[in-house]
N, C-alpha and C positions, 0 to 999 in steps of 0.2 A: 574331573572333566567338566568344563563349563558347557552350558546349553548350546552356544554358538558352534563350539567344536563338535559336539554330539550331532548337531543338525548337518554338519558338513560330512561327518563320517557315515551317517545314516540318512541318505537323501530321502526327502519326503517327510521326515519327522519335524514336528513344530511343537516345541515345548512351552508349557504354561504352568503357572503356579496355581494350585487349588488349595483353598483353605476351608476347613470346617471346624469350628470351635477352636481348640488349641492346637489342632494338627494342621500341618502344611506339607504338601508333597508337590513335586514337579513331575508332570506326565505329558505325553504327547497324545492327542486325540486322533491323529492322522496316521495312516499306514506308512511304513518305511521300507526302504530297499537296502540290500546289502551288496557291496561290490562283488562281482562274480569271482574275482581272484581270492576273495576272503571267505565266501560262503561255505566252501568245503571244509574250512578249518573251524567253523563255529558250530556249537551245539545248541545255543540259544542266546537270545539278547534279553536281559531282564531289566526291570525297572522303567519300562516305557509306557505300558498301557494299563497294567493292573493297579487297582487302588487297594490300600490296606483294608482287610476285612473288618467289619464291625461284629463283635461278639455279642450276641443276644441269647443268653442262656435261659432255659426254661426255669420257671420259679421253683424253688426248693420248699414248697409248702409241707412236704412230707417230713422234713427236718424238724419244723416247728411242732408237727403233730407228734413225732417221737418224743420230743422234750416234754411236751404236755402230758403224755401218757405215762412216762417212766420217771420223770424228775420234776413234775409239778411246774413245767415251764422253764426250769433252770438247768443248766448244764452241770453234770456231776464233775467234781474236780478230781483230777489225778495228775501225777507227775508227767505222764506221757509215755509214749512207746520208746523206751530207752533201748540201748544195744542189748542189755541183758534180757529184756522182754522178747526181742526178736530172736535172740539166740535160743532162748528157752522154747518158744513157740515152734521153732523149726528144728528142735531136737539137736541143737549143736552143743557139743561138749567142750571141755577145755582143750581137748586134743584136736578139735576142728579149727586149726589155724595153718598158716603157711609154714612149711618146714623145709622146702627145697630152695636153693639159691636162684633157680630160674622161674620161680613163681612171680607173676607180675600182673598188674591191673592198672587201669586208668579211668578217669572220668573227665568230661569235657564241660567247660563253662562258657556261657554266652551272654549277650545282652548286658555287657559291663558288670557282670556279677563276678566277684572275687572272694577268695577265702584268705584267712590269715593263719600263718603257721602257729602263732601264739594261741590262737583259738583252738586249733586241733589238739595242742598239748594240754590245754586246760580241760577240754572236753574228755579226753582220755583219762586225765587225772580224776575227773568226777565220775565217769561211767565205765571205765575200762578195767576196773580192779579184778573182775572175775575171769579175764582171759588175757593171754599174752598178746601184746600189740606193739605197734610202732607209734611214735608221737610226732613224726615229721613226714611230710610228703618228700619223696626222694628227688623228684624233678618237676619243675614247672616249664612247660613249653609254650612260649608266647608271652604277651605283655601281662604282667600281674599288677593290677592297680594298687595304689597305696591308701585309698580312701577307706570309708566304712565297709566292713565285710557284708557281702550279700547273703541273704537267708538261704536261697536255694543252693548257691555254690558251697556255703559252709555245710549245709545239711548233706549234700552229695559226698563231699570229701569225708566228713566225719563218720557217716554210716557205711560207706564202702570200706573204710579202714577198720570198722568194728565187726562187720559180717565177713569180710575178707581180711581177717585179722592177721597181723604179723607178715603181711605181703608187701613187697615193694610197690609203691603207688606213685603214679605220675598224674599231673593235672595238665590238660591242654586248655589254655586260656585263649579264647578266640574273639578278637575285637572286630568291630564293624557290623554291618547289617546287610541282609539281602532283602530288598524291598520291605524295609522296616522290621524284618524278622531275622531269626538266627541264620548265620552264614554256614549252613551245614556243608555245602559243597567245598568251601574254602578249607574247612577242617578236614574233610576227607582227602582232599588233594594234598594237604600237609602230611597225613598219614601215609598216603601212597608214595610220597617222595622220601620217606624215612626208611632207612635199611634196618634199623633196630628199634623196636618199640614194644610195649607190653602186649600180651596175648589177649587180654580181655578188656573191652572198653564199655563203660556204662554211662548212659546219657538220660537225664530226666527231662530234657527239653523237647518240645514238639509244636507243630503248628496245625491249625485246621487244614485238612486236606484240600478243601475247596478254595483256600486262600492262596494256593501255589499253582503255578502253570504246570501243565502235563510234561512239557519239555524239561523243565527244571527237575521235576521228580524222577523222570526217566534218566537224566544225567547222573543224579545222585545214586540211583539204583545200580548204574554201571560201577560206580566206585565201591558200592556195597559188595557186588560180586567179585570185584578185584580183591577186596579185603578178605572175603571168604576163601578165595583161591590161595591166599597167603597163610591161611590157618588162623586168622583173627576171629574172635567172637565179639560181636557188637550187640549190646543189650539196650533196648529203649523202653522207657516207661510208657504204659498204655494210655496215660493221660489222667487228669484229675477226675474225670467223669466217665471213664470207660470209653464207649463209642461216642459219648456226648450226644446232646440233642440241640436242635434249634427250632424256632417257630418260623414257618414260612408263611407267605401271604394268604394261602388258603386257609390258614388256622390250624393246620396239622403240624405234628412234630415229625422231624426226620432225623435219622442218625447223622452224626457229623464226626467221622473218624479223624484221628490225629496222624500226621505224617512227621517223621519217618516210621512211627510205630506200625503203620498199615503197610509198610513195604514187606514183600515176601522174602527179602534177603537179609532180614535182621531177626533177632529173637525178641519178642515183645513180652514184657513182664507186667502183670496186673498187680494192683495193690491189695492189701489185706487190711480190713477194718476190724479193730479190736474194740468191743464195747466196754470191756472190763479188763484192761491190761494188767 
C-alpha cells in the first residue's frame, strides 16, 4: 500500500520518511480519521504513529564479576545444555516420549528465521541416541526459506522434538512484520482459520510490552482466548532476561515485561540456568 493511497483511505494522515542511523520508517505525525462505514469493522490501525522501540538494557556487570570469582575471568568450557542434559534434569526417562497417534505439537518461527530438515536429522543423530525420536518435521505451514538456517528457528525445532520426543511436529513459518516486529496476530488468525492443527504450540519470540499498542495486544488476547476455547495450549518463553530491565531518564531501573509472555491467556515458561551441565 503506497503512502498516497493510505492518505486517501485514512483522511488526515500525512506520511513522511524518518531515518536514524541505518533504520528508516514511514510514519504519520498527524491524527487520522476512519470512514464511519468501516469503523465498526476495525479493531486497530497499526504502523501509523508508533516508532520502533530502542532497546537499552542494563549493564551486565554481575556476569563479569561471576567469571572473575569462579573462573579467573575466563568462561569454563563445556559442550552445552544438550537434550540429554535437559531430559536428565527434568527426570525424563526413555519412556517419556510420545506414544499415541494423536500426540501433536508445533512451534512458530518469525523474523525470516528458518530451519532445515537436514539439520534436524543431523542434530538427532548427534544428540538423540538416548531416547526414541523423529528426525523430520511432519508439516511446515507457510513459506520456508531456502537460505542459511536461523539459530533461533533451528534451536526451537530441535529442542521441542527432543523434549517432546517421538511426537508429530509442525512448524508455522510466518513471513512479514508488524511495525518491524513479529506478526503475532497474523499467525493467530491463521490458527483460528484452520480446522485441524496440533494441540500444543510453543513460541520463543516476544517483544517489549511497551513497544506495542494496547489495541494490538488486546486484539491478540482475543485470539488467545479463542484458542483456549478450542482446547489449544500455547506456551511462550518469558524472555532472555525474565521481566527485563531498562534505564529511564530519572536514572532508575524499571521492569520491562515481554509480550505475549505477559498475556494472562497463555502459559509462560521461564528458563533454567545450569552452571555445570
